[in-house]
C-alpha positions as CSV (number, residue, x, y, z in Angstrom):
1,M,64.8,-90.3,-18.2
2,A,68.3,-89.6,-19.0
3,G,69.8,-86.2,-19.5
4,T,66.5,-84.4,-17.7
5,D,65.5,-83.2,-14.6
6,I,63.0,-84.9,-14.1
7,P,62.6,-89.0,-13.4
8,N,61.1,-91.3,-15.3
9,H,58.1,-92.9,-13.0
10,Y,57.0,-94.9,-16.0
11,E,59.8,-96.8,-16.4
12,I,61.2,-97.0,-12.8
13,L,57.1,-97.9,-11.8
14,Q,57.6,-100.7,-14.9
15,V,54.1,-99.8,-16.5
16,S,53.4,-97.9,-19.7
17,P,52.5,-94.5,-19.8
18,R,48.6,-95.9,-21.3
19,A,48.6,-97.5,-17.5
20,D,45.2,-97.3,-15.5
21,Q,44.8,-96.6,-11.9
22,E,44.4,-100.4,-11.2
23,T,47.9,-101.5,-13.2
24,I,49.5,-99.0,-11.4
25,Q,48.8,-100.1,-8.4
26,R,49.2,-103.8,-9.0
27,V,52.2,-103.2,-9.9
28,F,53.3,-100.6,-7.3
29,R,52.3,-103.5,-5.0
30,H,53.9,-106.1,-6.3
31,L,57.7,-104.2,-6.7
32,A,57.0,-102.6,-3.5
33,K,56.8,-106.2,-1.7
34,R,60.2,-106.5,-3.3
35,F,62.3,-103.5,-2.9
36,H,61.1,-102.9,0.6
37,P,63.9,-102.5,2.7
38,D,63.1,-105.1,5.0
39,N,63.2,-108.0,2.5
40,A,65.7,-109.6,3.5
41,E,66.3,-112.0,0.1
42,T,66.1,-108.6,-2.9
43,G,65.2,-105.3,-0.4
44,D,66.9,-102.3,-1.7
45,P,65.8,-99.4,0.0
46,D,66.9,-96.7,-2.7
47,R,64.7,-98.6,-5.7
48,F,61.9,-98.1,-2.8
49,K,61.9,-94.6,-2.2
50,S,62.6,-94.2,-6.1
51,L,59.4,-96.8,-6.2
52,V,56.9,-95.0,-4.1
53,A,58.0,-91.4,-5.3
54,S,56.7,-92.7,-8.6
55,F,53.7,-94.3,-7.4
56,H,53.2,-91.1,-5.6
57,V,52.8,-89.3,-8.8
58,L,51.0,-91.2,-10.5
59,S,48.6,-92.7,-8.3
60,D,47.4,-89.3,-7.9
61,P,45.4,-87.8,-10.9
62,E,46.3,-84.3,-11.3
63,Q,50.3,-85.2,-10.5
64,R,50.2,-87.6,-13.2
65,A,48.4,-84.9,-15.5
66,R,51.6,-82.2,-15.0
67,Y,53.9,-85.0,-15.0
68,D,52.3,-86.3,-18.1
69,I,52.7,-82.8,-20.0
70,Q,56.5,-82.7,-18.9
71,Y,57.0,-86.4,-20.1
72,A,55.4,-85.6,-23.3
73,R,58.2,-82.6,-23.6
74,V,61.1,-84.6,-23.0
75,V,59.8,-87.6,-25.1
76,E,59.4,-85.2,-28.1
77,H,62.6,-84.4,-27.3
78,A,64.6,-86.9,-26.5
79,W,67.7,-88.0,-28.8
80,R,65.6,-90.0,-32.0
81,V,68.1,-93.4,-33.0
82,F,65.7,-94.1,-35.5
83,D,65.7,-92.5,-38.9
84,Q,61.6,-91.9,-39.2
85,E,62.2,-91.8,-42.6
86,T,63.0,-95.2,-43.4
87,A,60.1,-97.9,-43.7
88,L,60.1,-100.2,-41.0
89,D,59.9,-103.5,-42.4
90,D,63.3,-103.0,-44.7
91,V,65.8,-105.7,-44.0
92,A,68.8,-102.6,-43.3
93,A,66.4,-101.0,-41.5
94,D,66.2,-104.1,-39.2
95,R,69.4,-104.1,-38.9
96,R,70.2,-100.9,-37.7
97,M,67.5,-101.5,-35.7
98,R,69.2,-104.1,-33.7
99,A,72.3,-102.9,-34.2
100,A,71.3,-99.6,-32.4
101,F,69.3,-102.1,-29.7
102,L,72.4,-104.3,-28.4
103,S,74.3,-100.6,-28.1
104,I,72.0,-99.0,-26.3
105,L,71.4,-101.9,-24.1
106,Y,75.6,-102.2,-24.2
107,T,76.3,-98.8,-23.0
108,A,73.6,-99.8,-20.2
109,C,75.6,-102.2,-19.0
110,R,78.9,-100.6,-19.1
111,N,77.2,-98.1,-17.1
112,D,75.5,-99.8,-14.6
113,A,76.7,-103.2,-14.8
114,Q,74.9,-104.1,-11.3
115,R,71.8,-103.1,-13.3
116,P,71.9,-103.4,-17.0
117,G,68.5,-103.7,-17.5
118,M,66.4,-101.3,-19.6
119,G,62.4,-101.6,-19.9
120,E,60.5,-101.5,-22.8
121,V,59.1,-98.3,-23.0
122,E,62.7,-96.7,-22.5
123,L,63.6,-98.8,-25.4
124,E,61.3,-98.3,-27.6
125,R,61.1,-94.2,-27.1
126,L,65.0,-94.1,-27.7
127,L,64.6,-96.1,-30.8
128,G,61.9,-94.3,-32.1
129,C,60.1,-97.8,-33.0
130,P,56.4,-98.8,-31.7
131,E,56.2,-101.9,-29.0
132,V,54.5,-104.2,-32.7
133,H,58.0,-103.9,-34.1
134,M,59.7,-104.0,-30.9
135,R,58.4,-107.7,-30.4
136,F,60.1,-108.8,-33.8
137,H,63.7,-107.7,-32.4
138,V,63.4,-108.4,-28.8
139,W,62.6,-112.5,-30.5
140,Y,65.2,-112.2,-32.5
141,L,68.1,-111.3,-30.2
142,K,66.6,-113.6,-27.3
143,E,66.9,-116.2,-30.1
144,N,70.3,-115.5,-30.9
145,G,71.4,-115.3,-26.8
146,W,72.1,-111.5,-27.2
147,I,69.6,-110.5,-25.0
148,R,67.8,-111.9,-21.9
149,R,65.6,-110.8,-19.6
150,T,66.5,-109.5,-16.3
151,E,65.0,-110.9,-12.1
152,N,62.7,-107.4,-12.7
153,G,62.0,-107.9,-16.4
154,M,64.0,-105.8,-17.9
155,L,66.5,-106.6,-20.8
156,A,70.4,-106.8,-21.0
157,I,72.7,-107.6,-22.9
158,T,74.7,-111.0,-22.4
159,A,77.9,-111.4,-23.2
160,S,77.0,-112.6,-26.7
161,G,75.6,-109.8,-27.0
162,V,78.6,-108.1,-26.4
163,D,80.8,-109.9,-28.2
164,R,78.3,-109.2,-31.0
165,V,78.7,-105.5,-30.3
166,L,82.3,-106.0,-30.4
167,D,82.4,-107.8,-33.7
168,M,79.9,-105.1,-35.4
169,G,82.9,-102.4,-34.8
170,G,81.7,-101.5,-31.4
171,P,78.8,-99.2,-29.9
172,A,77.5,-96.0,-31.3
173,R,79.2,-93.0,-29.6
174,G,77.0,-90.7,-28.0
175,G,75.5,-87.8,-30.0
176,V,75.3,-89.7,-33.0
177,H,72.8,-91.8,-34.2
178,L,72.8,-94.8,-34.7
179,L,70.3,-95.7,-37.4
180,D,69.9,-93.9,-41.1
181,S,68.5,-94.6,-43.5
182,G,71.5,-95.7,-45.6
183,E,71.5,-92.7,-48.3
184,G,74.9,-91.1,-48.7
185,G,78.1,-91.2,-47.4
186,G,78.0,-89.4,-44.1
187,Q,80.0,-90.1,-41.3
188,R,77.2,-92.0,-39.0
189,H,78.0,-95.0,-37.2
190,R,76.7,-98.2,-39.4
191,A,76.7,-101.5,-38.1
192,S,77.5,-104.5,-40.8
193,G,78.2,-108.0,-41.3
194,E,74.4,-109.3,-39.3
195,R,73.0,-112.7,-40.1
């Protein structure tokens, strides 16, 4: 988890915090085969080590319960970029949401171009946007060619998406709310000009 001392085991295993044990085991087996160091094509020892550590925590009910308490605290205090007072069906709010979405993926790609993707669970958390609303934004951004799914199922910005962020004036700076209610003359970054 960005900005914390604990890893995001759910994001590492690419499962929801609501995932049951069967799902966690199934996903782990799939990812472990892919990233095992003996796999000549897709092996990744560091990623495999992280997967094993995350599986160890999430597959043990007591360890998972302790971790979930920490995870809930981190999520509660995490950087929120979505203004909760803004109506979710508001067109202006949708524009800000998509600008924030692209800004986050732009920053993720700049920070690690080899692994530019982010999982939907982490994006939902950062944006404070429920899964049902995220689907619309993911669809819109994919249809415009601004984002794509990576081989491991993460979402990543495309070259067209980078151009879009630059056309909007660049991504928001760290520590600045990407989204606001649109009221007042504050110093928050606002995206403009979206179709």
